[in-house]
N, C-alpha and C positions, 0 to 999 in steps of 0.2 A: 504494500500500500504506500501511497504518498499522502502524508497528512500535514495539514497546516494547523498550528496551534498559536492562539493569541491569548496570552496570560496577562491580565491587567490587575495591578494592585494599587489601591488608592489609600492615602492617609490624609485625614484632616486633623489639624492640631487645635485644641481648645486654647485660645489666646495667642496662637501663632508660635512658630518655632524660630529660634534665632539661627541655629545651624543643625544639620543632621549628617550623620556618618553611617554608611550602609554597605552591606555586601549582598550581592545577588548571585544565587546559584540557580539560574533559569535557562542556561544554554544547553541544549541536548548534546550528547557526545556522538562522535563518529566511531563506530566499533563494529565487530562482527555482527552482521544482521541488521545494521542500521547506519545510514549515511545521511549526514546533515547537508541539505542542499542550500539552505539559506538561513541565516539567523541575524537578529537585530535586537538591541535593547535601547529603548527610548526612555529618558527620564525628564520629567518636568517638575520644577524649574531645572534649567540646564546646569548640570553639575561638572565638577572635575572628576575624571574617571581614569582608572587603569585596570588591566586584566592580568590574571595569572592562573596557573593550575595549582590546586591545593595538593596536600600530601596524598590524597586518595585519587587524584587525577581529574577532579571536577573543575570545569571552567568557572572561574569566579570573576565577577566584575565588581570592583570596589568603587564607591563614588561618594563625594562630599558636596553638600549644598551649603555654602558659606554665607549666603544672603538670607535675610529674614523671609519666611514663607508661611502661608496659612495651610497649604496642602502640598502633597507630593504624590505624583503619579508615575508608576513604573510599568511599562508595557514591553513584554518580551514576545517577539514574533519569530517563529521558526517553521521551516518546511523540512520535513524529514521523510526519507524513503526507508521503509522497513521491509525486511524479508528474513524472518527468523530462521536460523539453521541450527541443527543439533550439533553440539561439540563432538569432534571425532576422537578425542583423547580417550584412552581406556579408563574405565572406572576403577578406583582403587578398592582393595580389600580392607578389612579392619586392620590387619597387621601393617599394610602399607601406610595407612592413614596415621597410625600411632608411632611412626618412625620419628626419631628426634629431629631430623631435618624439616619435617612438616611442622612440628611444634615451633621450631625456631623461625621458620619463614612466616607463619601465620599467627604468631603469638598474640598480636593485637586483636585478631578476629576469632580468638579462642577464649579471651578473657571475658568473664561474666560480670558486667557492671550492674549496678543497682537498677538501671533503667530497663534491663532485659531479664533480670534475675527471676526465675520462676518461684512461686511459693512452694512450701513443703509438699503439699498434696500433689501438685502438678509435677514437681521434681521427681517424685516417686514413680509416676507414670512414665515420664521421660526415661528414667533409668531402666524400667522394664522393657520399653521399646528398644533401647540400646542393647540389652542383653539378648532379646529374642529375635532381633533382625539379622538375617544372614549377611548383609552387607550395608555399607553406609547409605547407599541410595534408597534401599528399602526403609531404613530407619528415618531418613529425611522425609520421604513421602508420608510415612505414618504420622510423624509429628505434625506435618502440614495438615493432614486430614483431621487429626484430633482437634487442632485449633479451629479449623473451619467448621467442624461439626458441633462444637460445644460453645463457641463464642458467637453471639448474634451481632450482626452488623447494625449498629444503632447510631445514627448521626447525632452528635451532641452529647453522647453518653460519657465522653472523656474529653480532655483537652490536650494540647501539644506537649504539656509538661508532665503528663501522666506516666505511670510505670506499668509494666506488663502485669505485675501482680495485682494491681488494682482492677485492670480490665478482666483478669481471670476471676477475681472475686465477684465482680458484677455479672460475669458471663456476657459482657457486652462491650463493644468498642468499635473502632473504625480501622481502616487498613493499616494505619501506623501501629496500633495496638497489636493487631494480629501478626504483623511482621516482627515486632519486638518479642512476642510470645514464642514464635517459631525460632528466632535467633537464639534466645536463651536456651531452648531445648537442644538445638543443634550443637551449640558450644558445650553444653553440659556433657554430652556423650562424645565429645572430641571431634566434631566436624566443624571446620572453619566456616563461618557464615558472615555475610554482610547485608546491610540494609540498602535497598535500591529505591530511589525516588524518581518520579517522572510523571507521565500522563497516560491515561487510558481512554480511548474512544469508547463512550458508553454503549454504543449500539453493536450488537453481535454481528450484524451485516451492514456496515456503513454504506450509505448511498453516496455516490460521487456528486459533489457539488452542494450537498446539504450541510448547512452550518448548524451545529448543535452545541448545547451547553455541555462542556466536558468537565473533567475533574483532575486535580492532582491526585496521584496515586502512589502507593508504596507496596513493594513486594520484597522477596528475599532471593539471595543466591548463596549456594553452598559450594564448597570446593572438594572434589574427590578425584583429582586428576585434571579437572577443568572446572570452570565456573558454570554452574547449572542453576537456572532460575525456576522459581515457583511463586505463583500468586495465591497465597493462602486465603485471601478474601473471597476469591472466585474458584478456588481449588482447581487451578489449571496452570499449565506452563505459560509463561509470557509469550504472546503471539504478535502478529503484525499490528495489532491495535495498541500495543504497549510501546512507549517511547522512554528510553532511559535518559535521565538528566544527570543524576549524581549517585555516588555510592559512598558508604562510610560504615562506621561501627554501629551507629544508631541514628535516630532522627537528628540529634544535636549536630552531627557532622554534615547534614545535607539540607538545612533549613533554606527554603527558597529565597527568603528575604529576611535579613536581620540587621539590627543597627541600634543606634542611640540618637537622641536629639536633645537639644537644650532650649530652654525658654518657654516651654509649654507645660501646662499641668498634666495633660493626658492627650492621647491620640485615639482616633477611631479608624479602623481598617476595613476595607471592602476588597473582595477578590472576585474576579470573573474570569473564567476559562472558556474559550470558544474553540471548537475543533471542527475542521472540515476535511473530508476525504477528497483529495484532488485527483487521485488515480489509483 
């Protein structure tokens, strides 16, 4: 598919902002199965900007607005060609995955931080999956299915600062929570795992030329000889409707837009994502 995404984020400042300093992770990546045809980031008021790739390989645009302003609008536009392909690398066995060189290479993606740490009851179930599964792939799929089957997708049930354990206790969350729950389980049983953020076209069979309201989305990838993705919210492998923007240890590494401002008491944010299939 060829997909166009327009992601608009607006801020209004109560009393006005004197200055603001921000980082945007809104530029899709060119990688296997995905080619970025065009991308642009527009900011109003006009800022001073510079771009770099962060530690995890995500394209970051940092920008500063140094003049007083009552509002800030960030519009990211991208056209991406997707054609997902299955990795060809052989899958590893448990013994292969537990080699010291794997632990050294992926130590940061095996460490269980509080954000993704499973509660005791869920941890016991993850441990049983690890013991009973014949290979890492089977275990990873089982963990994804467990989270998909037992956690309801409920918009507004959590916030971006929430922890996986809280979503599990409520048995409700959004894609971010499901990704965190899966990542905690994979790491617990020794499978390197990372958080993936991006976009998902909401229609199962998108019509060419039809502009629809899309959504930011999150899923996971685990490593067992190659990076292999799974979308636990929809219990499916990422397909041509998925667009990768950023990867990291958890949501904190991939926030679409983050920053600080001075001079205003508080701000109000609005977000709109529009997706169009072009071909």
